[in-house]
N, C-alpha and C positions, 0 to 999 in steps of 0.2 A: 323414421316412421315406425309407429308401434305395430306389432303383429304377434298374434298368438300362434305359437308353434303347434303344428299338427303332431299327432302321435307318431307318424312315420318319420318326422324330423327328429323326434326325441328318442324313440326306442332304438337301441343299438342292434343292428341286424346284419353285421358283417360276419361271415362264417369262414373260419380258417380252413376247415376241412375241404371246402369246395375248391380251394385254390392249391391243394397239395400237389406238388410236382416232385420230380426226381432231381431237379437242378440244385446246384450248390450243396453237394453232399458233405462238404467239409464245413459248411456254415460260415464262409468267409464274407458274405455280402454285407452283413451288418457291421463289419469292421473294414470295409472297403477303403475308405479314405486313409485310415491309419496304415493299412498294408501297402498302399501305393506310396506313402511317404517313406515307409521302411525300405521298400525296394529302391527308391531314389537314393536314400542314404547309403545303402550297401553298394549301389552301382557307381556312385561318385568316388573315385579313388583319389581323393585329395584330403588334406588335413582339415579338420574342423567340421566336417559334414557328419557329425554325430547328431542323434535325434532325441528330442525331449517330447514325450507323449503326455498330454494333459488328460488324465483319466484316473478313475478309481482302480485300485488293485483287485484282482481276483485270480485264483489259480487257473481258471478256465481261460482267461485272457492271455496269461503268460503261456499256457500250452498252445493256444491258437497262434500267437506270435512266433513262438519257437518252431512250431510245425511249418509255418509259412516260410520262415527263413531257411530251415533245413531243406525245403523243397527247392529254394533258390540256390542253395549251396551244393546240391547234388552234382551239378555240372562243373563245379570248381575242382581244382587240383587238390590232391591229398595234402593236408597240412604237414609242415616239417616238425621233426623232433628238435627239442632244445636241450643241450647238455652243457654241464660245466665239466671241464677237464683240467687236470694238472699238467702244466708244461714245466717251466723252469722253477717257478716259485710256488710252493705248496700253499702259501698264504694268499696267493693272488690267482684263483681259478679263472680260466678263460672260457668264454662262451663258444659253443660250436653248434651251428645250425646244420642239421642232417636231414636227408630225405626221409620220408615217412617210414617208420619202423626200423630205421637204421640205428637209432640210439641204443636200444636194448641189445642189438647184435654187437655193436661196438663194445659195450660194457662186458658182454659175455666173452667176446674174442680177447679183450684185454686180460681178463681173468685167466682164460685158458693159456694165453701167451705167458703170463707171469708164472703160472704153475709149471709150464713146460721149461722155462728158463731155470727155475729152481731145480727141476729134475736133471736137466742136462748139466748144470754146473756141479751138482752134487756128484754125479757120475764122473765128471772130469777130475774132480779133486780126489775122490775116494775109490776109484776103481782103475783097472788097467785097460780101460776101453780104448785109450789112444796110445798107439805104439811109439809114436814120435816123442810124446811126453814121457813115456816110461823109459825110453832110451836116454833122454836127458837126465831123468831122475836117477837112473842106474849110474850114469857117469858121475853125477854129483856125489852119490853114495860111495862110489869107488874112490874118488878123490878124497872124500872125507876120511874114509877108512885108511887110505894111504898116508895122508898127512898126520893123522892122529896116531897111526901105528908107528911111524918114524919117531914121533915125539915120545911115545911110550918106551920105545927101545932105548932112546937116549936117556930117559929118566931112570929106567931100570939099571942101566950101566952106571949111573951116578948114585944108585941106591935109593931110588924113590918110586913110589907107586903113583899112578895118575888117575884122578877122578874128574869127570866132566860135570860142570855146574852150569847154571843159567847164565852166568856172566863170563864163563871161560873155563879154565882148568885149575884144579887144586893139586899140589904136589905133597905127598905124605912120605916122610922118611921110613926106611925099612931097617930092621935089625935081624940079621940072619934070615932074610927072605920073607919076613913077616912084618906087618905094620907095627911101628914102634908106638908103645903106649906113652901117655903123658908122663907117667912116673919114670919110665925109662929115659925119656927125653930130659926130664928135670935132673936125673942123676948124672947126666953127662957133664964132662968137664967143659969149661967155657970155650976152650979152644975147639973142641968137637962141635959145640953148638954153633960157633961162628962159621965153621966149615960147612955145616948143613945149611945155614942161612945163605951163605954165598952161592952154594950149589943151587938152591931153590930159586934165588934171584936170577941166575943164569938160565935156568929152565923156564922161568916166566917170560924172559925175553924171547926164548925159542918159541914158547906157546903163542906169544903175540904175533910172531911171524906166521905161525900156522893159521891163526885166526884170520889174519889178513888174506892169506892165500885162499882159505875157505870162503871168505866173503867175496873175493874176486870170482871164484868158481860159481858161487850161488848167484851173484849178480849177472854174470854172463848167462848162466843157465835160466834165470828168471826171464831175461829178455827173450831167450829162445822159446821158453814155455809160453810166454805171453803171445808171441807170434803164433805158436801152435794153438793156443787157447782161442785166439781170434778166428783162426782158420777153422777150428773145431766148431765154434758157435755158428759161423757162417754156413758150414756144411750141414750141421745138425738142424738148423732152423730154416734152411732153404726151402724145403717142401712146405712148411707151415706158412712161410712168407708168401709163397706162390698161391697158396689157398686164400690167404688174406687179400692178395692183390686181385684175384678173380672175384672174390665175394664183394669187395668194395670198389670194383672198377668204375661203377657209376656214381660213386660218392667220394670225390677226391678229398673232401674235408676229413672224412674218417680214415681214408688211406694215408693221407699225409700225416695225420696224428700218429697212427700205428707205426709208420716208417720212422718218425721222430723217436718214438718210444723204443723201438728195437735198436736204433743207432745209439741212443743214449745208454741203454742198458749194456750193450756189448762193449761200447767204448769204456764205460766206467768199471765194468767187471774186470776187464783186462787191465785197466790202469791200476786197480787196487788189488791185483792178484799177488798172493804169496803162496808158499808151498803148503801152508797150514790152514786147513778148512775150519777148524775150531776157532782160530783167531779171526778168520775172514767172515764167518757166518753172519754176524750181525750186520756187517757192512754190505754183504751180498743181499740180504733181505731189504735193507734200507734202499739200495739202488733199484732192485726189481719192483718193490711195492711202493715206490714213491708215487707212481702214477695211479690215478683213479678217474673213473667216469661216473658222474651223477646225472642220470636222465631226469631232469626236473619236469619236462613235458614229453610224455610218451604218447605219440599218436598212432601207434602201430595198429590199434583196433578201430581207428577212425578213417572212414572212406572219404570224408569231406570235412571242411572246417567246422568247429564246434559252435553251438549256440548255448551259452551258459547263463542261467539265472542265478545270480549270487544272492542267496537269502540273508546272509549275514556279512555284509561288506565291511569287515574290520580291515585295518591296514594289512595284517598278516594274511587274511583270507584273500585280499585283492592282489597284493604284490608277492607275498611269500614271506619266508622267515629263515633265520639262521639259528638253529637250536644249539644248546650247550649241554654237556654232560658233566656231572660232578664225580670227580675221581679223588677221593680222600680230601675233600674240601677245595680242590682246585678245579675250576671250570675250564673245560677244553672243548674245542669244536674242530670240525674238519669238513671237507667238501661233501661228505655223505650226509651231513646234517642240514644242508641247504634244501629248502622246500619251495616249490613254485606256487604262486597264487592263481586266482581265476583269470586275472589279466593275461598271464602267460599261457594258461591253458586255452584261453579263447583267442590266442594269437592267430591271425589270418581269418578269424571268425568274428563273432559278435558276443558282447557281454551285456546282459540286461540287469538293471539295478533299480530298486525302489528308492526314491529320493528320501523318504522318511527313514529308511534303514541306513542310508548313506550318511545323513547328517546326524544320526543318533550315535555314530561311532567317531569318537574324537580323532581328528587328523585324517580320516579316510578321504574326505572330499578334497582336502589340500593335496594329498599324494596322488589321488586319481588325476586331478588337474595337472600336476607336475609331470606325471607320466605321459599324459596325452600331449602336453605342450612340447616336451622334449623328444617324444617319439621313442623313448627308451625308459627302462626301469632299472633301479639298483636297490641295494639293501642298506643304504646309508641310514635310513630311519631306524634300523634294527640295532644301532649302537646304543645299548643301554648299560645299566650298571654291571651286568654280567661280564661285559667286555673288560671292565676295569678289574674284575676279579679273576680273569682268565690269564693264561700264559701268552695270549696273543690272539686277536680276532682275525677273521678273514676279510679280504677286500676283493670280492668277486667283481669281474668286469661287468660293465653295463650290458643289458640285453635289449636289443632293438625290437620294438613291437609294432605290429600293424593290426589294430583291432578297432572295430566299430562299437561304440557304446550307446545303448539306449537307456534313457532314464525315464521312469514313469513317476509322475508327481502331479500336484495340483497347480491351478492357475496362479494363485497368490504367490507361491514359492517361485514359480517361473518368473513372475513379474519382478520380484525382489532380486533374484539372481541376475536377470537380464539388465536391470537398471543400475545395479550396484556392484556387479562383479564383471570387470572387463574381460577377464579370461573366459568366463562362462559364455559370453556373447560370441567369442571367437571359436570356442570349442564346439558349441551346440548351435550350429547355423540353421538347423532344420527344426521346425516345431509342427506338431499336429495336435488337433483336438478331437477327442472322440466323444460324441454324444450318444447315449443309448436310445434316444428318441429317433426312431426311423420311420420314414414315410412308408405307408403300406403299399407295397407293389408285389409283383409275382416273385421276384428274387428274395425279398425280405420274408415273404410268407414261406417260400421253400426253405430258407435257412431256419426259420422258426420251427417248421416241422422237423427238420433235421435235428435240431437241438432237443426238441421234445422227445423224439424217438430215441435219441442217445441217452437222455436222462432216464427214460423208462427202462431201457435195456440195462444200463449200468447199475441202476438202483433196484432192479426187479420190482418196479411199480406195477400196480394192477392195470389192466387194460382200461382205456378211456371210452366212455359212452360217446356216441356220435355228437350229441349236443354239447359235449364238453369243450370242443374246439372253439366254439363261438364264445363261451364264457372265459376261456383263457385269453382269447384275443381282446375281449371286452376289458378284462382285468388289466391287461398290459396297455391298452389304449388309455384307460383312465390314469394309469401311472404316468403315461406320457403327456397327459393333459390335452389330448386331441383325438377326435374321432378318425382323423386321417393318419395317425401315427401309432406306433407301439413302443413301449419301453422294452427294448431288446437287451435284457441282462440275464446272463446264464444263472447267476446265483438267485435272482428273484424267481425265475421260472422253476428252478430246482427246489426252492423253498416251498413254492405254491404246490407243486406236484407231490412233494414229500409229505406235506401236512395233509393234503387231500387223500393221499394213499393211506396214511395213518387213520384218518377219520373213517374212511370206507372199510378198512379191515376191522376196526373196532366195532363197527356196526354189522359185521359179518357179510359184507357185500363182496361180489366177485368182480366188480368193475367200479371205477370212479364215476359218479353221476353228477348231474348238474348242481344239485344242492350242496354237494361236498365242496365245490368251488365257490358257489355264491355265499355259503356260510363263512368261508375264510375271507372272502372279499369284503363282506359287510359286517364282519364281527365287530361288536362294540367293545370299547374299553370300559373298565369299571368306572372311571372318572366320568365318561359320557353318560353312563346309566345314572350316576349320582346327580348330574346336572338335570337330566330329564325328571328325576324324582323331585327335585326342587321346584320345577315348573308344575308338576302334578299337585304338589302340596301347597301351591301358591306362595311359596317362599320367594320365588321370583315372579313378579307380576307380569301377566301376559294377556293380551286381548286380541282376538282375531275375528270378532263377530259384528262390530258396528263401526261407526266413524267418529273421529275425534279431531278437535282443533289443536294444532301444534304438537301432535303426537303421531309417530310413524314407527312401523316395524322395520328396523334395519337388520342387516345380516352380518355376522362376523364368523371368523374361523379361529378355533382354539388349536394351536399347533405347537406341540412339544418337541418336534423333530422326529420322534419315533411313532407318533400317532397324531391324527388331526380329525376334528369334526366341527360341524357348523352349529351355531346357536343364534336365535334371534335376539336383537337388542332393542329395547324401547328407547327411542330418541325423542327428546322433548325440546320445545323452544318457546320461550316467552319473550315478547318484545315490549320495550318501554321507551319513552322519550329519552334521547341521548345524543351521543356524538358519532354515531355510525360504527361503534365498536361491536365486534363479535366476541362475546365473553364465553369462552369454552371452559366448562367446569373441570374437564380433565386437565386442561392446561394450567388452570389456576391451582390445581392440586398436584402439579408435577407428575401427572399420569399420562401425559401426551408425548408421543414421539415426534421427531422432526418432520416427517412426511405428513403426519396428521396436522401439525401446526401450519404447514404450507397450505394444506387444503382449505383451512378456515380463512386464510388470506384470499384465496381464489373466490370464495363465496362472496366476500365483500365486493370484489370486482364485478361479479355477476349481478348483485343487487343494484349496483350503480346504474345499470341500463334502464331501470324503471324511473329514473329521475333525470333532470337536466344535468348536462356535463358540468355546469357551473354551480350546481347545488351540492351540498354535503349531506350524506345520509343522516336523517334526523333521529334515527332509532338505534338503540342498542339491542342486540339479540343475545339472549342468555340460552346457550345450548348445553344440554346435558345428556350423557349416555347413562341411563338409569341403571342402578344396581351393578355397575362395573367398578370393581375395586382394585383391578390391576392396571398395568400400563397398556395403553392402546396405541397402535400406530397404523399408518396407511391412509390412503385417500378414498377407499372404496365406499365410504359412507357419505361422500360429499353431495351426491344427488339427493340422498335421503335428508340430509341437513338442509339443503336448499328448499326442498318441498316443505319441510317443517317450518322454515322461516317464512315462506310465502303464505302458508296456512295461518301462521301466527299473526301475520300482517292483515290478511283479508278476512280472517275469522271463518273461513270455509273449511269444513272438516275433511279429514283424510281417511280413506277406507283402511280398515285394519286387517281385512282378510287377504290383502296383497302385501307381501314383504318386498323390499327393494334393496338392490345393491348396485353400485355403479360409481365410477369416478367421473368428474366433469372438469371442463376448462372454463375460463371466464366468459366464453361466448355461449355456454349452455350445451356444448356438444358432449355427449356421453362417451366415456372411454372405458376400455376393457379393465377388468379386475381379476384377481386371483381367487382360487378356491371356489369356483362357481358351483361345482357339484356338492361339495360339503355344505355350502350355504343353502342350496335348494333342499337337500336332504335334512339339514338341521331344522329348517322351518317346517318341513313335512312331518318330521318326528315329533316336534313339540305340539303341532296342531293335532296330531293323532293321539298324543298322550293327554292333552288338556281338553280339547274340544272335539272336533271332527275335521276331516280333510275336505269334505264336500264344499265346493265353491271357494276353495282357497287357491292361492297361486303365488308366483314369484315374478318380479319384474327385473330383468337383467339386461346388460348391454348387448346389442346385436353382435358386437365383435366377439362375444363369448359363446356364440351359438354352436360353433364347431367343437367346443370343449365339453358339451353336455353328454355325459355318460353316467347314467343313474342306476341305482340298484333296481332289481326287478319289481319291488313293491311300489316304488314311485312310478316306474314305467307303466305298471298295471293301472294305477290310479289315473294316470293321464289318458291311457287308452280307453278307460271307462268314462272319461269326461269329468271326473271328480276333482281333478287338480290340474292347474294350467301353468304354463310358462309363457311369459310375454316378453318380447324383446323391444328395446327402445334405442333410438339414435340420438335423441336430444331430450333436454329437460321438459320440453313441451309435451313429448310423448308421455313422460312420467306424470305430468299434471293431468293429462287427459285420462289416464288410467286410474289415478288415485283420487282425483278431486272433481273431475267433470261429471255432471249428472244432468237429469232433465231440467234442473233449476239453474245450473251453473255451467255456462260454456267456457271454453278456454279464453276467449276474448273477454268475457265478463270477469273471469278471475284475475286476469292481468290488469284490466282497467281498475278493478277494485284495489289491487295492490298499489297502483299508481295514486289512486284517490286517497288511500290511507296515508301514503307517504306525504302527499301534499298537506293533509290535515296536520300531520306532525310538524311540517315545515312552518305552516301558518301559526300553529300553537307556539312554536319557539320564537317566531317573530313577535 
């Protein structure tokens, strides 16, 4: 049924300020469905219950999600530290999970322990701090002096001086109590030389005996000193070990590691002990400083598990890396050069990633999947060309992880991953979709006010005049495409208020007023102005003041993605005797989209109702969208085309002061269309530019009534009765509005159509 809408039905009159409350101070309600799914994902402690959110990215949304998760995590236990430590093999670091904050303490204690060992060992070697050791050393020295003294006495009696060398003893012949020179030796008779050689040989045999005795003394003494050394280390390190035991009593992992370190160091220091510190120093340092701790995840400052948004999810940033250092052309690495990634830092917590960022980094998606599937991560991917140039790479043990991953992406990508990647289906068992279009209720209004106040405060925006709230809500409702909803998007609200603030300040105002918002909401693009100019100059033909046969004012929307506006289109139809074809000029010129082509087929089904089911339509309809030079698509002009075809058949004119938009089915039922506001305003603007708006109007589907949110100028014209909006449910309603007058009833028009079709049939017969 056709009906003209009243001004009350058209004019937007919902006020945001009237509904202001103190509820939802954090602005969660507009994200309720998503947050509920996030809570479910975090609460289900089973593999695969990660979450994919179908939504656009914005910093505000990430902040909101992160804040919400952190609130849930407040009650959770503190996350553990993750360390790599050296045990037996320095090339194979082992992972150690320690209680919160223990990692750094362990590293510090190990370094203190090592320095303490260095100090204690140095003192043992180089001072008289241990009397038992000194007693043994004195005994060794006395025995050395005794054996060497006896050897020197024997040598002197045989006429030789004794010199001690690195490999033993050297015997030098004497002449009259002084060392014989080479010349003096050369001047000797052969007999005398042989005598000296024989005596020297005998002395060397005696020297070997002395050396063996000294070795026996030293070996026995070293065994005793080693026992003393071990006892010394135990006594000297006892207090520090007790401190360690108390400090790490609640973390057995750290305590066991330090116990292993102390046992290893003491055992190997004693094992490799000699009397000479200079000879032992390198080995001592090697033993003591073999051990290292690298805290790759330090949670000492975190009271609860972390929520991390990884902005650049490369493989290195997600998992971590092993760095290499160049030393004179040789690449080396060690445990200190292992770095943990965000997957490790978010262990026991949550990691948020944008899908676009993830798939933009080669290999990142694969290794993320691998990590989640295995429940652990390793650094195998890091084996690159540097490892082949190095003296040997590291093989750290795998790190077990327990992390929830949230991916934010679009629907199309989700559809592809779900249907073509079996792993994705098993890893992301939860999905949620966020729509910014929210039904207007008290909670949404409260959240909206919270967001507005936050934006004003954070950006130091001018105060808002009272009437502004209605305009903001109207702007957001139009974005949502419904009087009952709002487009709740932080970035959109922020942009609107920021631009309004700029305009108000530029004009010297102390508050943002209504026209600052309406100006932005209704701002025309240059292209739209150029189109209007073409209508004014009659470059585009337009008639809105009389009636014409086979001509109707349809409505279209020009949409570039970043701006859109409506413009009227003259649709014409000529019918001639034919085979029942609908010849669309757009289709013939390859300017018609698939949906538009479908709508022309529906028109043929509708026309069939005017003739017998056993008859074939005897007319060809030539339909054209005049002065349209680009591709058109959609079915929102099908009602207009049908009216045009009927008019062309029955030769009854169509009113040009009423433009029409609407889709229809084969039974003549009118269906909803898109862009209703742009279409209404487009016709209004052209009428205003070319003719006048009085007695003009638009015919739209009833289903689009709740989407009408028009600019103030159109609302004012409707309130004054100069412009009207009429709704329709069927094509009969459209015929009544556009063609019925005092001379032509609906029944007359339909009968005329049938009679005309019969004439064509008879003519063809």
